[in-house]
N, C-alpha and C positions, 0 to 999 in steps of 0.2 A: 414786787415787780409785776408788770402787766404788759399789755400790748397796745400799740397805737396803729390804726389802719389809715393809711394815706391813700387817697384816691384821685385819679385823673381820668379823663375819658379814655377807656381801654387799658388803663394801667393801674394796678393796685399793688401796694407794697405794705408788708407787715413788719414792724420793728419792735424790738424790746424797749421798754421805757420804764421810768420810775413812776409808780402810782402810790397814792396814800392807802392806808389800811382800810378806809371806807369804800374803796373801789372807785373813787372819783379822781380823774387825772387832771393835772394842771393844764388849763387851756393854752396858756402861753407856751408851756413846754411842748405840748402836742404840736402846736403850730410850728415851733422851731424845728422839731424833728422832721415834720413833713417837708418843710422848706429845704432842709439839709438833704433829705432823701431825693427830693425833686432835682436838686442841684447835681447830686451824684448820677441820677438817671440821665439828665441832660448832658452831663460831662461825658458819660459813657457813650451816649448816642453820637455826640459830636466827634469823639475819638474814633468811633467805628466808621463814621462817614468820612473822616479825614483819611483814615487808612484806605478805605475803599476808593476815594478819589485819587489818592497817590498811586494805588495799584492800577487804576484805569489809565492814568497818565503813563505809567510804566508799560502797560500793555500796548498803548498806541505808539510809544517810542519803539518797542520791539517790532511792531508791525511795520512801521516806517523803515526800520533798519533792514527788514527782510525784503521790502518791496524793491528797493534800488538795486541790490545785487541780483535779484531775480530778473529784472529788466535787462541788466547787463549780460546775464548768462544766456538769454534767449538767442542772441546773435551767434554764439559759439556752439550751440547745441547741434549735434549731428542730425541731419534730416532723416525722416522715416521713409522707408520704402513704401510707396503708395500704389494702389491699384486703381487704374483709370479705365473706365468702360466707354467705348465710343458708341453712342446711341444714334446711329444714322441708318437709313434704310438701304437694303440690298447689298450690304457689305458681305464679303465672302473670304474664307480662308481656302487657298488653293494648293493642291499638291501637284508638282510637275513631274510628268512621267520621265523616267530616266532615259536620256538620249533619244527622246521622241521628236526632236526638232522644235522649232519656234512656234509659239502660239500668241495670239493677240490678247492683251489684257487692258482694261480701262481703269483709270482712277477718276473718281468723281469728287467735286467740291463739297465740303461740309457747309454748315450754316455760316461758318466764318468766311467762306469764299465760295458762294453758290455758283458763280460763273466759271470757276476754274475746272478744267478737266485735262487729263493726259491720256494719250494712247501710246502703248509701248509693246515691244516684242520681248517675250521671255522664253528662253530655250534652255534645256538641260544639256550639260556637257559633262564629260568625265571628271568627277570631283567637285563640280560647282554648277551653279545656275547663273546664266547671263541675262542681264536686264538691259535692253537697248532702247533708250528714248531717242537716240539719234535717228532711228527709223520710225519714230512716232512724232507726235506733236504735243506741245504744251500750249494750252489756251487759257486766257482769262486770269492769269496769275499776276498779281500786282507785287511790287517790291515789298519786302517783309516789314519795312518801317511803318507801313500802314497799320500794323497791329500794336504798336506801342514802343516805348523807349528802349526796352530790353531786346527787341527783335530786329535783327539786321540781315538775316539770310534764311534760306530754306534747306532742310536736310531730308533726304529720302531714307526711310527706314524699312527693313524687313522684320516683321514681328512674328515670332514662332507661335505655335499653338498654345504654349503655356505662358505667353505674354512677354517673352524676352525680346527686346528691340535691339537691332544691330544697325549701326550707322553705316549706310551704304555710300553716301557721298553728298556733296553740296550741289544744289541747283543755283547757279549764279545768274547774274543779269548783265546784259550788254545794253546799257542805257535803261530803257523800260521793258526790254524784251528778255525773257528767261532763256538760258542756254541749255540745250539738251545734253545728256550725259550717257555714258555707257559704263555699267558697273557689274560686279559679280557678287554672289553670296554663297557660302557653303550650305545654307539651308536648302532643303528640298520641298518643305511644306511651310507656307507662311502667307501672311497678308501684308499689303503694302500701305504705307501712309507717308505723307509729307507734312512736316511740322515747321512752323516759324521758330527760329532759334537765334540766340545772341551771337553765335559764331559757328563755324563749320565743324569744329572738333569736339562738340559735346558728346559726353559718354552716355547720357540718358536723354530721352525726348522730353520736350516741354508739353504742357497740356493744350497748346495752341495747334490742334490738328486742322489742316486746311484741305487735304485730299486723302482719299482712301480707296482701296481696290473694291470693285463692285462685281456683280454677276458677269461671268464671262459669256460673251455672246456666241463665240465659237465660229461664226461666219461660215465660210465654205470649207473649213478644215475638217479632216476626217476625225471621227470621234476618238480614235486612239491617240491623236495628237493633242487633244484638248486637255487642259488641266482638270484634275479631279477635285470636286468640291468636298471640303471637310467640315463637318459640323462643329460649331464652337462660336464663342462670343469674340467680337472684335474688342480686345482689351489688352492693356500693357501695363508694365510696372516701371516706376521711375522714382528717383530721389529728387528730381528737379521740378518743383511746382511753384516756387516763389519767384514771380517775374512782375515787372512793372509794365502794365499795359496802358499807361496814361499817354496822351498824345505826344508825338515825337517831332522834333525839328532837327533833322540831321545836318551836320556840318558839311561844308563843301570840301571834303577830303575823301580819299579812296575808301571804299567799303571795307577793304581788308584792314586798314588802319583803325577804323571804327570798331571792327570786330575784336582786334587785339586789345584796345582800350577797355571794351566791355568785358572781355574774358578775364582780364586782370582784376577789374573792379569786382566782378562776381566771385572770383576766387578769394579775394580778401574778405568780402562780405560774408562768405560762407563759413568764416571762422578758421581759415587756413593758418592764420598767425598763431604761433605757439608761445608767444611772449608771456601771457598772463595765465598761468596754469596753477596758481596757488601753491607753488613750491613742489609740484608733482614732477616726477621724472619724465623726460621727453623721449618718446619711442623713436626707433629708426625711421618709421614711416613719417612721423611728424618732422624729423630732421630733413627727410626728403622733401616734404612739403615746403619747408622754409627755403631749401636750396632751389627748388623749382620756381618759387615766387621771385627769388633774387634773379634767376636766369631770365624769367619772363619779363621782369622789369628792365633788365639790361637790353634785351632784344627790342622791347618797345621803345626804349630811348634811341636805339640805332635806327628804328623805323621812323621815329619823329625827326631825327637829324637828317635822314635820307630824304624825307618829304620836304623839309625846308630847303635842301640843296637842289633836289630835282623832283617836283611833285608827281611827275609821270614816269619816274625811273622804276626799273624792275626791282631794285633793292627795297623799295617801300613795301611792295607786296610780299617779297620773300621774308624780310625781317618781321613783318606784321603777322604772317601766318605761323612762323616759328614761335613767336611770342604767344599767340592765341593757343597753340597746341600745348605748350608747356604749362600755361596758366590753367587750361582745362584739366591737365593731369593733376595739378595741385588741388583743384576744386573737387575732382572725383575722389581723390584720397580723403580729403577733409570731410566730405559729406557721406562717405561710406559706399559710394558707387563702385569703387574697387578697393582692394586692400582690406586691412583689419583695424583701421584707426578707430572706427566706431566702437568695436568690441573692446579695444584696450581702454578707451576713455570710459566706457561703461564700467569695466572692472575697477579702474582707479577710483571712480566716483563712489562705487559701492564700498570699497575699502575705506575711503575717507569718511563715508557715512557711518560705517561700523565704528570707526575710531571715535567720532564725535558722540555717538550714542553711549559708548562705554564710558567716556569721560563724564557725561551727564548722569550716568548711573542708571541701572535698571534696563540697559539696552541689550542684555544677553539674548533674550527671546527674539527680539527684532533682528539682531545681528545674525542669529542662527537662521532665521527665515530668509535673510538676504543672502546668506551663503548658499542656501538651497536654490534660491531664485537665480543666483549667478551661475551655479552649476548647471541648472536647467537651460540657461540662455546660451551657454557655450556651444553646444552642438547646433543651435539655431542660427547663430551669427558666426560665420566662418571666414577665414582669410581667403578661402576659395571663392572666386566670383560666381562659379556655378552653384554653390550652395547658398549664397546670400540672395541669389536670383530666384525667380519663381519656380515652383515645383511643389512637392508635398509639404514643405515647411513654410513656404512664403506667406500663406494666409496667417500662420501663427506669428511669424516675424512682424508682419504689418500691424497686427493687433497688440499682442503681448509685448513684443520687443519695443514697439514705439512708446507704450506707456511706461515700461521699465526704464527706458533711456531718459524719458522726461522726468521721472521721479528721481532716478539715481543721479542725474546730472545737476540736481538742485539740492544739495545737502543743507543749504542755508534755510530751506523750508522746514526741515526737521528741527533745526535749532530754534526757529521761530515758534514751532508747535510746542517744543519743550519749554520755551519761555512762557508761553500762555498757560501750560500746565502748572508751572510754578505759581503764576499769578492766581489761578483758580484755587490752588491749595491754600495760598495765603488769604484769599478772600473768605474761605470757609473756616479758616482757623479761628478758634474762639479767642477774642482779644482779652488780654489781661489788663485790669485797672488797678 
């Protein structure tokens, strides 16, 4: 017996073969052995490439299967509480002296509405602060439709030092002229802003700030009657940042009816519907969302019917405002602006993720980490509106909670990653021939 060495560029194979006792091998036999060995090498290479191609195809199929559910889940994902800073000159936070009488305050237009400004009287009363625009003037404010499809009215907000915004009331229009209002707030220290909104009943402000309170002139008032300036940034927190600012062509219907339509549209778009939850239990808050949407739809139908019967009748306005208010309640619950729907959805998604990882195997460590993360998240996202709002924990909520919600609300991503892991393992597995 001897050996035959078969060579190809970059490939050498050594095989046992029969040789004669004189040490000379049969040329024909050697050639045959080399041909056979080459065939085996080529066959093995083709087999390996075949497996690789099939695995690549499998990987792309997995990726495609992941992409579509991810796109579908984006619309139902709870919004993250976001911090918005108003970068405009001369803005101030003012503290109003208790029962010190009325003082003059001005609101100046932002870059969105540079010609707009408001003068108003603000006075401290027992238990509340009164804001009177009836004794002031609104200048240069155009109808809100000017800012895009989703904007139909204006809302005046009092924003506390820590960024919590309270809806004080709507600034309506009589034709092209804004109507002054008289409102109150329990806040003693705040700054004011006016935002363009889809309807009057919004729970959180939009990013479309058109007016904000500026340095108080004081005028001829005694120093003890003037508001006291408080150091701080003009900033606020909101869940509502997704609006359509594309050009708008409003219909020739009452603005209140347009607001009701838009409020219901945004409530549904926010993911208020609980019909597709992948078999998960529906919480009481989510049942309330469904009930509210049904009621909002019913009142909107009444408003539409009243409009067809008498376009200028009072029922159109009444039913429309009722529908808008109920739809906004559903939207606020769905996006986490109030209630604890966001927390419950997060917990359910984490549990579903743990279950999927355990089924795939080797998910104990990750499931344990998710348990710890879920436990850490509980005190940060509370059913109490004051706790989910800005304060000592809000900066953490806006950062960590947002990322955790996005990750935990998409368990299909983990399934896709697990599929890729299987693909990689199979790719590096030594093929048998």
